[in-house]
C-alpha positions, -999 to +999 in steps of 0.1 A: +216+004-667+192-027-677+170-019-705+172+017-698+164+013-663+187+025-635+196-003-614+194-001-573+220-027-560+214-016-525+177-025-525+172-063-522+138-078-533+122-104-513+128-111-476+162-116-458+174-153-460+163-176-432+195-194-423+177-220-405+173-240-441+201-256-464+193-228-493+188-199-471+220-208-451+240-214-485+224-179-498+234-163-469+271-174-468+274-166-506+262-131-502+268-121-466+300-096-477+282-088-510+268-054-499+284-022-515+284+007-490+275+042-504+302+065-515+320+089-491+308+123-499+307+158-484+282+183-489+300+201-516+299+171-538+263+162-527+250+196-538+262+190-574+239+158-577+206+161-595+173+159-569+170+122-583+206+113-574+203+129-539+173+108-535+190+077-544+219+084-527+203+094-492+187+059-497+220+043-504+234+058-472+204+047-452+209+011-461+247+016-456+238+022-420+212-002-418+240-029-430+269-018-411+297-048-413+306-071-382+335-055-364+361-078-345+360-074-307+386-089-283+353-109-270+348-120-303+382-129-312+386-151-284+355-169-296+368-171-329+401-190-317+385-214-296+356-223-320+375-224-350+401-247-334+374-272-321+357-272-354+387-280-375+400-304-351+368-323-349+367-322-387+400-337-392+393-362-367+390-400-381+390-420-348+353-428-343+352-410-308+325-387-297+336-349-308+338-323-279+314-293-284+313-258-278+288-237-257+288-200-262+270-179-234+261-145-231+234-118-228+207-106-255+216-086-284+254-092-276+261-106-313+263-144-304+245-157-334+262-134-358+295-142-343+290-180-346+276-179-380+302-160-394+328-183-379+311-215-392+306-199-425+344-191-427+351-227-419+325-240-447+343-220-472+374-234-465+361-273-462+343-269-492+373-256-514+394-284-498+370-312-512+363-294-545+329-287-534+321-324-530+310-345-503+340-369-495+318-391-475+289-394-502+275-428-499+256-445-531+218-436-529+225-407-507+217-367-519+241-353-537+245-322-514+274-312-496+263-292-462+293-288-442+273-267-416+237-269-404+221-238-382+190-244-363+171-220-343+156-241-311+120-239-310+103-215-284+082-242-267+112-264-273+113-302-263+137-328-276+113-341-304+106-304-318+141-296-318+149-328-337+121-319-361+136-284-365+170-300-376+154-322-399+131-290-415+169-276-420+175-301-447+139-305-460+138-343-449+101-356-446+089-361-414+059-388-402+035-373-382+037-400-354+076-406-356+087-413-320+121-396-304+144-425-310+133-425-348+138-389-348+171-391-337+180-418-360+167-397-387+190-367-377+221-387-377+212-398-411+207-362-424+240-351-410+260-383-421+246-380-458+251-343-462+288-346-448+277-321-419+305-313-399+291-284-374+258-285-359+246-250-346+218-251-321+210-215-313+188-205-286+195-236-267+183-222-233+149-225-247+150-261-236+132-258-201+139-287-176+102-281-163+086-287-198+101-319-205+122-348-186+159-340-179+170-373-187+155-367-222+173-337-225+206-346-218+202-380-239+192-355-269+225-336-265+245-370-262+229-384-292+239-350-310+276-356-297+278-393-309+267-381-347+308-369-358+297-332-355+309-304-336+279-294-314+276-257-306+252-246-282+244-208-284+222-195-254+218-172-228+233-177-196+239-215-204+253-225-169+221-206-153+196-220-174+195-255-155+197-271-191+231-289-180+225-288-140+232-326-144+270-321-157+297-312-137+324-284-144+357-295-145+381-265-131+414-279-145+402-282-185+375-254-179+351-280-196+315-292-188+308-328-185+278-348-186+272-382-169+268-414-189+237-418-204+213-442-188+194-446-219+223-457-245+199-474-267+175-445-269+188-431-303+201-463-317+239-454-314+262-472-287+272-447-261+312-447-257+327-448-223+341-412-228+326-387-207+310-361-233+327-325-229+319-290-241+340-257-240+322-230-226+330-195-233+314-164-229+308-136-255+306-107-228+294-071-236+320-042-234+331-026-203+342+007-191+361+006-158+398-002-169+420+016-196+424-017-217+386-017-215+380+016-225+407+017-252+387-016-266+353+006-266+369+034-285+386+012-310+350-003-316+336+033-320+363+042-345+355+011-365+319+021-366+328+056-374+346+045-405+318+033-418+292+062-417+281+082-443+273+112-431+281+146-449+294+166-418+309+136-407+342+140-389+372+119-375+364+118-337+328+122-339+321+091-318+354+088-304+365+123-285+352+141-259+321+127-237+310+107-268+325+072-257+310+077-224+276+086-233+272+062-260+284+035-232+258+046-211+230+046-236+240+010-244+256-005-215+283-019-238+259-041-257+268-042-291+231-047-306+220-017-287+248+003-299+241-008-335+202+003-331+215+037-316+237+044-343+212+034-371+183+053-359+208+084-350+222+084-385+187+084-402+175+112-378+208+130-388+200+126-425+161+135-423+170+168-403+201+182-422+224+179-390+244+151-409+265+144-379+260+123-347+258+145-316+248+139-279+221+165-282+204+146-316+211+112-298+191+123-268+159+126-291+164+089-300+149+061-281+164+025-283+137+006-298+139-034-301+112-041-330+120-077-332+119-083-296+086-099-301+101-125-320+124-136-291+120-154-257+123-127-231+119-154-204+149-166-216+167-134-213+170-129-252+160-095-251+182-072-227+172-042-204+175-011-222+197+017-200+178+049-194+191+079-206+218+095-192+196+128-186+175+108-161+210+098-139+242+112-133+270+109-157+307+111-154+323+132-182+354+124-199+358+087-187+378+078-216+405+098-196+417+072-171+438+081-138+458+064-116+483+076-090+510+081-115+490+101-139+470+100-170+468+063-186+453+077-218+443+113-223+421+113-254+406+089-275+432+090-299+456+085-271+440+055-257+440+034-293 
């Protein structure tokens, strides 16, 4: 209570924090785990509440379902292992050599951005604490602001100059109207250095199109970033097939992509090293539903979601028993973003209708709508195809039971966990 007024901590004022500015990124890092979900309550306890408290509890439950926590998956754990190792190794490196980068590829709505941002935010917390929240590389006359991680969204109609400007906008750096590309890159290098930045994330990197800008300019831009003593993290849809790195080559022995030496070493005011630039490429794939291990991973993920739902008639196994795992897979094709949307809208309908649980019949009436698709570049693959409802095509019931010649590998959702 504040001055006699009831506070609503689950209702946030103002827009969601934009991570593509220093203030927005740091605010998100501080508050990303601050949401308190609604308490678990059954119908009997709910019935004892006053009319106003019932309304507030329903609102809190809706907020809980709209802010489900980020869950680990086998795919995200593989990304975390590679990316954390690369970031920490590069951050501790004192040799003036080019830092190897990481490319994270995957389909739209598969959680690439949230996965990378969470890993980078965890690194930032550790790095700030290690240095008592001070910039260890601060220089006289530079801004007294330590920013270990910079997150930038590649512009929809991206070119090298607009990408540089997006990075400078993250720091709030002034940009001249007629500044040419080499000067922009030098300003980016100065901002990264003066703020002690160790990680530069370029999200939606496949918005860079080879037919809209000279190929060598784009490759020179990437080389320039890799020469700035930061770990460059490129996030995009189908990066190998996008054409962005078509002049590079893949080394099967190391599993890395290599770029040829720049033909314009002086373009960004930095001498090119003799070392080939390298990227580790990793895919954040969707869930699959063919093998026992894949089905187990899917059911485990559904179990994690199930534990965070706040429906009055929710029961253990609501999402993980019977034909529900396969039904949910058929509706979403194993894409975590589509699953999240279906569950969120299904929970809202369950509360509004009074059914208070998720069933196939209830979910049949829920269309998976992607209201933020307009902000994404469909041509770059950022908007996935939404599967048709299972009712319109045959569905194999009970696929959370897997058989081989010797008998069942997993008899129930509980047995496969």
